[in-house]
N, C-alpha and C positions, 0 to 999 in steps of 0.2 A: 504494500500500500504506500502510495506517495501522498503525503499530507501537506496541504496548502492552506494558509490563513489569509483572508482579506478582512478589512475593517472599513466601515463607512455607513453613510446614510442611503436614502432611497436613490440619490443621484449617482451612486457608483455602479448602477446596473450596467451601463454601456461599457464601463471600464472592465468590470469583472467578465462580462460576456466576451469582449474582444480578447482579453488576456487568456481566458479559458480556451477559446478557439485557437489562439496561437500555440498553446501547449499541445492541444490535440493534433493540430496540423503539422507540428514540427517534431513530434515525439513518436518513436517507434516501439516503446516499451508496451508490454501486454499487461503491466500492473495496473490495477484500478487506482483511482484518485478519490480522496476525500477532501472536499473544499469546505472549510469552515468560514463563516461570515459573522464577525462580531458587529453588532449593530445596536442602536438605541434611539429613543426619541428625546431630543433636547430642544424641541421647537420653541421653548421659552427663551433660548439664546438667539435663535434665528429660525424663521418660519419654515425654511427648507430642510432643517435638521430633524427629519423624521426617519424612523427606522425603515430599512428596506422591507418591502412588503412580502408577505408569505407567498403571494401570487407570483411575484418575480422570482423568488427563491425556488418555487416549485418548477418554474419554467427553466431556470438554470439547471436544476436537478434533472429534468427530462433530457436536456441537451447532453449533460455529462453521461447519462445512461445510454444515450444513442451511440456513444463511442465505446463504452464498456458498461455492461449491465450491472456490474458490481461497484461502479463509481457512484458518488452521491455528493449532494450539497447540503450542508447542515447550517441552518440559521440559528444564532445564539444571541438572545437579547441580554446584554450585560449591564443594563441600566442600574441595577441595584449595586453591583460592584463599583461602577463608575461614581455613583452618588456618594458612596462610602469613602472613596479614595480621592476623587478629583473635583467633585462639585465645589465651586467657589475657591479653588486653589489658585495660586498666582499665575498658573500656566493654562487655565481653562480656556481662555481666549487666545489660542496660539496663533502663530503666523499662518497656519493652514486652517485647521478646524479641530474641535475637541476629539474628533474620531482618530486623529493621529496618536492619541494617548492609549487607545484601546488595546493595542498589541501588548502593552505592559501589564495586562490583566491575565495573560495566557497561563501563567503559573498557578492561578487560582481556580482554574477550570479542570475538574477531574477528567473530563472527556478528552482533553488535549493530549496527544501522544508524545512520546519522548523525542521524536524527531519531527520538525515542522519547518516548512518554508513560508515565511511571511513575505507577502508581496503588496506593494502599493497597487492601486487599481489602474494607474497610468503606465502600464508596462505591457510590452509585447515580447514574446520569445521569438528570436530569429533562428535559434538552433535548439537541439534536443534538451529538454529540462533535466534529463539525467546527468548531463555534463556538469550541472550545478548541484543537483540533489544528492548525487553519489559521493560527494566529498566526505572523507572521514573526519568527523568533528568530535569524536569520542573524548578527546582531551581538551576540548575548547567549549566555551559557553555558546559561541556562535561563529559563523563565517560571514564576512561582509567585504565589499569592495570600498575603495576610497571615495569620498565625496569629491566630485569634480572641482568644485571651487574651494571647499573646505581644506583640501590637502595643500592648497597654496596660502590660504588666508588664516587658517587656524592651527593645523598640525599636519605633517606629512602622512600620518596614519589616522586622520579624522575620517570616520566612516559615514557612508550614506545609509540610513536606516530603512530605505525603501525596499531593499532586498536583504533579508536576513535569514540565513539557514541556522535554525535554532536547535540547540541541544537542551531540551526542556528539563531533562533529568539533572544535568549539570547546573542549569540556571536555578532550579529549585534548591540544589545543594549550596550554591554560593550566595543565593539571595540577590542575584543581579537585578531582577525586576522589582523586588521589594525595596532595594536600595534606590533604584531609579525613581520609584513612586514617592519615596520619602523626600528625595531631593526636589522633585517637582512640587511637592506640597509645601515646601519651605522657601523656595527661592525662584524668582523669575529667571528663566534661561532663554538665551537668544534663539536657539533652535529646539526648545522644549524637549520632547521625548528623545530626539536624536542626540542632543547634548547630554541628557541624563543617562542614556545607555552608554555613551562613550566614557563618561566620567565614572560610571559604576562598574565597568568591565574589569574582570580579573584576568581573563585570557581569551583572546580572539584569534581566529585564523584570517589573515588578510588574503583576499582573492584578487586576481588580476581584474583590470577595469572592464574587460569584455563581459564580465558577469553582472555589470551594472553600468552600461554606457549611458551617461546622462546628457551627452551632447552630440555624439556622432553615431552613425551606423556603418560598421565595417563588415566584411565577409565573415570575420571570426567572431563578431559580436554574438553573444548568447542571449543577453537581455538588453533590450533597448528601453530605457526609462525616459518617458516623455515628461520630464520635470521642467520647471521654469529654467530658461537659459538666457544668456546674454548674446545679443546680436550687435555687430559693430556697424552694419550698414542698413539703411542709408545714413543712420546716426546711431550712436550707442543707446540701446534700449533693451528691455527684457520682454519676453513673450512666454506665455504658458500654454503651449499648443499640445493638446491631448490627441491620442491616437484615433478616437472616435470622431474628431473634427477632420474628416477625411479630405475635404477639399483643401484645407490648410496644409495637411500633411503632403499632399501632392504639389501644391503651389509653392510652398516655402521650402520643404525638405527635398522634394522631387524624388520620393521613395517609390519604387515599384515592387520591392521585396515582399510586401505584405498584401499584394493584390488578392490572393486567394482568401486570406483572412477577412479582408474588408468585404469581399463579395458575399461570403457566408454570413458575416455580421449583418449586412444590409438586409439579406433575405430573412434571417431569423428575427431581426428587430421588427421588420414589417409584419411578419407572421404573428408575433406576439401582440402588436398593436391591433391587428385585424381581429385576432381571437378575442381580445379584451373588448373591442368595440362590439363584436358579435354577441358576447355574453351580456353586455350592458343593454343591448337592444331587445334581448329576449324577454 
């Protein structure tokens, strides 16, 4: 079993769908997948911060099963844990959203297995997921690649937390996530959970950049992370282009490597919307 964790609100549906499709269409393994989704409703902070619906989760589950009948998508509402640990903490209003903090609750969930790949939703696999997942991390809390900008601005080994291969057994032993949660509850951090993980780490395995390419797509790239990046032309500015913004991906990045993924995504997204509309009209 290959275990993957996402976290987010109802708006991450397109990201999770495209990421899952990239895994299925780039991976040859016969192993089934379990995709966990940590979610919650904190619409008191922002109206769009509602939990991903069971309807969307069930649709993602049906897609997973169409590739392997033993695969599944598991939705986990973690609002009680979140309220106990993070509600009103100095980092609740992070630079991204409160959902970036949810990965730090994984050690509190009995259902979570010993080995787990956490992924941000703005990710596509360009090559087989097993190239990443099969790393031996038995002696490490996690494996991660360097943050593209942080390795220059903060520390050469500053990690990007958007792709984390987690050794949950070791994390529970060292208390990595509990230390990170404590730090977040006491002090405002520039990059919130990412900085808290970095500061609380006992031992990590550094991965080559190809396992979390945040700026470029190469033939050897395993994971393309569509995070915010700096553009120098026509003037210095940042843009936050996501993979489901297909026209922008073509126009600005000029990628054609993901054509099959985008074709399948468009078909399945329209099918979901059509089915929902049909059910509403009944």
